C-alpha positions as CSV (number, residue, x, y, z in Angstrom):
1,M,108.4,20.7,197.0
2,R,107.5,17.9,199.9
3,I,109.3,19.1,203.4
4,E,110.4,16.5,205.5
5,V,111.4,17.8,209.0
6,C,114.4,16.2,210.9
7,L,113.9,16.5,214.7
8,D,114.9,14.5,217.7
9,D,112.4,17.0,220.1
10,V,108.7,14.9,219.9
11,E,107.0,18.7,220.4
12,G,108.8,19.2,217.0
13,V,106.3,17.1,215.4
14,A,103.2,19.6,216.2
15,T,105.3,22.0,215.0
16,A,105.9,20.7,211.8
17,R,102.6,19.5,211.3
18,S,101.1,23.2,211.7
19,H,103.6,24.2,209.2
20,G,102.7,21.9,206.3
21,A,105.4,19.2,206.8
22,S,104.4,16.0,204.7
23,S,106.9,13.8,207.2
24,V,109.3,14.3,209.9
25,E,112.4,11.8,210.4
26,L,112.4,11.0,214.7
27,L,115.6,10.2,215.7
28,S,117.4,10.8,219.4
29,A,120.7,12.3,219.8
30,F,120.8,14.7,216.9
31,S,123.8,16.0,218.2
32,Q,125.8,12.6,216.9
33,G,124.3,12.2,214.1
34,G,121.0,10.6,215.5
35,L,120.5,7.2,217.1
36,T,117.2,5.2,217.6
37,P,114.5,6.8,219.6
38,S,112.7,5.1,222.5
39,L,109.2,3.4,221.8
40,G,107.7,6.0,224.0
41,A,109.1,9.0,221.8
42,V,107.8,7.0,218.7
43,R,104.3,6.6,219.8
44,R,103.9,10.0,221.1
45,S,105.1,11.4,217.6
46,L,102.8,9.3,216.4
47,A,100.0,10.8,218.4
48,L,101.1,14.3,217.7
49,A,101.3,13.4,214.0
50,G,97.8,13.0,213.6
51,G,97.5,10.5,211.0
52,D,98.4,12.4,208.2
53,L,101.8,13.2,208.8
54,V,104.5,10.5,208.1
55,V,107.0,9.4,211.0
56,N,109.9,7.6,209.7
57,V,112.0,6.5,212.5
58,M,115.5,6.4,212.6
59,V,117.2,3.2,213.5
60,R,121.0,3.3,214.3
61,P,122.1,1.5,217.3
62,R,125.4,3.8,218.0
63,P,127.1,6.7,216.7
64,G,130.6,6.5,214.4
65,D,131.0,4.7,211.2
66,F,128.0,2.7,209.7
67,V,129.9,-0.4,209.6
68,Y,127.8,-3.2,211.7
69,D,128.9,-6.5,213.1
70,D,125.9,-8.9,213.2
71,T,125.1,-8.0,217.0
72,E,124.5,-4.6,215.6
73,L,122.2,-5.8,212.8
74,G,120.5,-8.0,215.4
75,I,119.5,-4.9,217.4
76,M,118.5,-2.9,214.2
77,V,116.4,-6.0,213.6
78,E,114.9,-6.1,217.0
79,D,114.1,-2.3,216.3
80,I,112.5,-2.7,213.8
81,H,110.3,-5.5,214.8
82,A,109.1,-3.4,217.7
83,L,108.2,-0.6,215.4
84,R,106.4,-2.9,213.2
85,E,104.3,-3.6,216.1
86,L,103.3,-0.3,216.4
87,S,102.7,0.4,212.9
88,G,100.4,-2.6,212.9
89,E,98.6,-0.8,215.6
90,G,97.0,2.0,213.6
91,R,98.7,4.6,214.9
92,G,99.5,6.4,211.9
93,P,102.1,6.2,209.2
94,L,104.9,4.8,210.1
95,G,108.6,4.1,208.0
96,V,111.9,3.2,209.2
97,V,115.2,5.1,208.5
98,F,118.8,3.3,208.1
99,G,122.0,2.9,206.1
100,A,124.7,0.3,206.1
101,L,127.9,0.1,204.6
102,L,130.9,-2.2,204.1
103,P,134.3,-1.0,205.5
104,S,135.1,-0.2,201.7
105,G,132.5,2.3,201.9
106,R,130.2,0.8,199.2
107,V,126.7,0.0,200.6
108,D,126.5,-3.5,202.2
109,A,123.7,-4.8,200.2
110,R,123.5,-7.9,202.7
111,A,122.9,-5.9,205.6
112,V,120.4,-3.7,203.8
113,T,118.7,-6.5,202.2
114,L,118.2,-7.9,206.0
115,L,116.6,-4.4,207.4
116,R,114.6,-4.0,204.7
117,E,113.0,-7.4,205.1
118,A,112.8,-7.2,208.7
119,A,110.3,-3.9,207.8
120,G,107.8,-5.6,206.3
121,E,105.5,-3.6,204.6
122,M,106.5,-0.4,206.3
123,P,108.5,2.1,203.8
124,V,112.2,2.3,204.0
125,T,114.8,5.3,203.7
126,F,118.2,4.8,203.5
127,H,119.6,7.9,204.8
128,K,122.8,10.1,204.2
129,A,125.5,7.5,204.8
130,V,124.8,7.1,200.8
131,D,126.8,10.4,200.7
132,Q,129.8,8.4,202.2
133,T,130.0,5.7,199.6
134,P,133.2,6.1,196.7
135,D,130.4,6.4,194.1
136,V,126.7,7.5,195.0
137,I,125.6,6.1,191.4
138,V,126.6,2.9,191.8
139,A,125.3,3.1,195.7
140,T,121.8,4.3,194.4
141,Q,121.7,1.2,191.8
142,T,122.8,-1.5,194.5
143,L,120.0,0.2,196.6
144,V,117.5,-0.3,194.1
145,D,118.8,-3.7,193.7
146,A,118.0,-4.6,197.2
147,G,114.8,-3.2,197.1
148,V,115.1,0.6,199.0
149,R,112.9,3.1,196.9
150,R,113.9,6.1,199.0
151,V,117.2,7.9,199.6
152,L,118.2,10.7,201.6
153,T,121.1,12.3,199.8
154,S,123.2,15.6,198.6
155,G,124.6,13.9,195.4
156,G,127.8,13.0,197.7
157,R,128.9,16.8,198.3
158,T,127.9,19.0,201.3
159,R,126.0,21.7,199.5
160,L,122.9,20.8,197.4
161,V,124.2,23.2,194.7
162,D,127.2,21.4,194.3
163,G,125.7,18.4,194.3
164,A,122.9,18.8,191.8
165,P,124.3,17.2,188.9
166,L,124.8,13.8,190.9
167,L,121.7,14.2,192.3
168,A,119.8,14.1,189.0
169,R,121.8,10.9,187.9
170,M,120.5,9.4,191.2
171,V,117.1,10.2,190.1
172,E,117.5,8.4,186.6
173,V,118.7,5.1,188.4
174,A,116.2,5.2,190.7
175,G,113.6,5.2,188.3
176,P,109.8,6.1,188.3
177,T,109.1,4.2,191.4
178,G,111.9,5.9,193.6
179,T,112.3,8.9,195.4
180,V,115.4,10.8,196.1
181,V,115.3,13.3,198.8
182,A,117.7,16.4,198.8
183,A,119.2,16.5,202.1
184,G,122.4,18.7,202.5
185,L,123.1,22.4,203.1
186,F,121.6,25.3,201.3
187,D,121.9,29.0,201.3
188,V,119.1,31.8,201.1
189,D,120.8,32.6,197.8
190,D,120.4,29.5,196.4
191,D,117.3,29.0,194.3
192,V,116.9,25.5,195.6
193,T,113.2,25.0,194.4
194,T,114.5,25.4,190.7
195,L,117.9,23.5,191.1
196,L,115.7,20.6,192.5
197,S,112.9,20.3,190.7
198,D,115.5,20.6,187.2
199,A,117.3,17.3,188.9
200,G,113.8,15.9,189.1
201,I,113.4,16.3,192.9
202,F,110.5,17.2,194.7
203,D,111.3,16.0,198.3
204,I,113.6,18.1,200.5
205,H,114.7,16.9,204.3
206,I,115.5,19.4,206.4
207,T,116.5,20.7,210.2
208,A,115.2,23.9,212.0
209,H,116.9,23.8,215.2
210,A,117.5,26.9,217.4
211,P,118.7,26.9,221.2
212,V,116.0,26.4,223.9
213,A,117.4,27.7,227.4
214,S,117.5,25.2,230.0
215,R,114.5,24.9,232.4
216,S,116.5,24.5,235.6
217,V,116.9,27.5,237.7
218,F,119.9,25.9,239.3
219,T,123.2,26.0,238.2
220,P,125.8,23.7,239.4
221,H,129.4,24.4,240.2
222,E,130.5,22.0,237.0
223,M,128.0,21.8,234.2
224,T,128.6,18.5,232.7
225,F,125.3,17.8,231.4
226,D,123.3,20.6,231.3
227,V,125.4,23.1,229.6
228,G,122.7,25.9,229.8
229,S,120.8,25.3,226.5
230,R,119.5,22.5,223.9
231,L,118.4,22.4,220.1
232,A,115.1,22.0,219.5
233,T,112.7,22.8,216.1
234,S,111.8,26.4,215.8
235,P,108.6,27.4,214.4
236,S,109.9,30.3,213.0
237,R,112.8,29.0,211.6
238,L,110.7,26.2,209.7
239,A,108.3,28.9,208.7
240,A,111.4,31.3,207.4
241,I,112.9,27.7,205.0
242,G,109.1,27.2,204.4
243,R,108.7,30.5,202.6
244,L,112.2,30.0,201.0
245,L,111.1,26.8,199.3
246,S,107.7,28.0,198.3
247,A,109.2,31.3,196.9
248,P,108.7,31.7,193.0
249,S,111.5,31.0,190.9
250,R,114.2,33.5,190.2
251,A,115.1,31.8,186.9
């Protein structure tokens, strides 16, 4: 099972690499569902990735829904172009992650095509916006037709065990050149590896966050911004998830 670690702390890239991850999804503002990180964060992440860890970068200009107007799409295109310049500098494997929907909830094929073309030769991933569509199978076909080969999904359900039947159908639609990446909740009691391999999935997208205390020793009277802690990638949590995913099947 290939593991991708979703993170917004750049130092977590080195942690993911040391624990055998094959890729990371880099973003900012994890608490808001993820936004486009700074170019400085991308550069530093590529350096920490060491050339053997794929860095997939979230391209999302604002929190909230995934229905974008032309101005917002223009911002996303510019961000992708900036990432392409970094990709061309030979700093390491770099991809982009995005999602775009119509007001009806269906995939915005025009926007997806625009963003995919902006990415050029960089690999692209459609994120979990696919799970907010009325029909994930139809959405997957739309993405395939638009040239997207990698999708993050939980099969339209919160828990992977509940989305497994649809995940298997999404794999069929994606075909031999597509990659369906499992991205959803699971418990230690779930035989995740067997569940996903039975569906034809061998890639999983996880988070391994834990609270980290604030570095500040000064406590203001009203803690408006620094609430005393932040979330960061935890080596112990990542190791525990890795052991769970590599455990022998209980079937």
